[in-house]
C-alpha positions as CSV (number, residue, x, y, z in Angstrom):
1,L,-16.2,-15.1,-16.2
2,N,-13.2,-16.4,-14.4
3,K,-10.8,-14.8,-16.9
4,I,-12.4,-11.4,-16.8
5,S,-12.7,-11.3,-13.0
6,D,-9.0,-10.7,-12.7
7,L,-8.4,-7.1,-11.6
8,N,-5.8,-6.3,-14.2
9,T,-8.0,-7.8,-17.0
10,L,-10.8,-5.5,-15.8
11,K,-8.5,-2.5,-15.8
12,V,-7.5,-3.3,-19.4
13,I,-11.1,-3.7,-20.5
14,F,-12.1,-0.4,-18.8
15,G,-8.9,1.3,-20.1
16,L,-9.6,0.2,-23.7
17,F,-13.2,1.4,-23.4
18,N,-12.2,4.7,-21.9
19,L,-9.6,5.3,-24.7
20,H,-12.3,4.5,-27.2
21,V,-14.8,6.9,-25.7
22,N,-12.2,9.7,-25.3
23,N,-10.8,9.3,-28.8
24,K,-13.9,9.3,-31.0
25,G,-13.6,7.2,-34.1
26,V,-10.5,5.4,-32.8
27,N,-10.8,1.7,-31.9
28,S,-7.3,0.4,-31.6
29,F,-4.5,1.5,-29.3
30,S,-0.9,0.8,-28.6
31,I,0.4,-1.0,-25.5
32,E,1.9,2.4,-24.5
33,E,-1.5,4.1,-24.7
34,I,-3.1,1.2,-22.7
35,E,-0.2,1.4,-20.2
36,K,-0.8,5.2,-19.7
37,E,-4.6,4.7,-19.3
38,T,-4.5,1.8,-16.9
39,K,-1.3,2.6,-15.0
40,L,-0.3,-1.1,-15.4
41,E,3.1,-2.4,-16.4
42,K,3.4,-3.8,-20.0
43,D,3.8,-7.4,-18.8
44,K,0.6,-7.2,-16.8
45,I,-1.2,-5.7,-19.8
46,N,0.0,-8.5,-22.0
47,K,-1.0,-11.1,-19.5
48,A,-4.5,-9.5,-19.2
49,M,-4.8,-9.3,-22.9
50,N,-4.4,-13.1,-23.1
51,N,-7.7,-13.4,-21.2
52,L,-9.5,-11.2,-23.7
53,D,-10.7,-11.3,-27.2
54,I,-8.1,-8.9,-28.5
55,V,-7.8,-8.0,-32.2
56,F,-4.5,-6.9,-33.7
57,D,-5.0,-3.9,-36.0
58,K,-3.3,-5.3,-39.1
59,E,-4.3,-2.3,-41.3
60,T,-2.7,0.2,-39.0
61,F,0.4,-1.9,-38.8
62,E,0.7,-2.2,-42.6
63,R,0.3,1.5,-43.0
64,T,2.4,2.8,-40.0
65,K,4.3,-0.2,-38.6
66,E,2.7,0.6,-35.3
67,E,1.3,-2.2,-33.3
68,K,-2.2,-1.4,-32.1
69,Y,-4.9,-3.6,-30.5
70,S,-8.6,-3.4,-29.9
71,L,-11.1,-5.3,-27.9
72,A,-13.6,-7.3,-29.9
73,H,-17.2,-6.7,-28.9
74,L,-16.2,-3.3,-27.4
75,D,-19.9,-2.3,-27.7
76,Q,-20.7,-4.8,-24.9
77,V,-18.4,-3.2,-22.3
78,P,-21.0,-0.8,-20.9
79,L,-23.3,-3.8,-20.1
80,L,-20.3,-5.6,-18.5
81,V,-19.5,-2.5,-16.4
82,A,-23.1,-2.2,-15.4
83,M,-23.1,-5.8,-14.2
84,L,-19.7,-5.8,-12.5
85,I,-19.3,-2.5,-10.7
86,P,-22.0,-3.0,-8.1
87,A,-20.6,-6.5,-7.3
88,L,-17.1,-5.2,-7.1
89,E,-17.8,-2.1,-5.0
90,K,-17.5,-4.1,-1.8
91,Y,-13.8,-4.7,-2.6
92,D,-11.2,-2.0,-2.3
93,Y,-9.9,-2.4,-5.8
94,N,-10.0,1.3,-6.8
95,I,-11.5,0.1,-10.1
96,K,-13.1,3.5,-10.8
97,D,-9.6,5.3,-10.7
């Protein structure tokens, strides 16, 4: 839990989940898409991704040469959110933005 308690890591988790929900049928996203969703700089996204079980979308890369990533176990994010939001609401992290 230490690794995912980092604010930027949480923003990347939520950002990937939001992208997935808003783009039905799409599971992998570029760093630029994650950057736009999370409003984090690329270096912070890369550092946060080191804390997560991220999967490189090799099929998309072979087809389009575009680097895209997805979060393994994306289906577990709603449970994680349900557990973490109440605990984090006492902090002024603007997580819900």
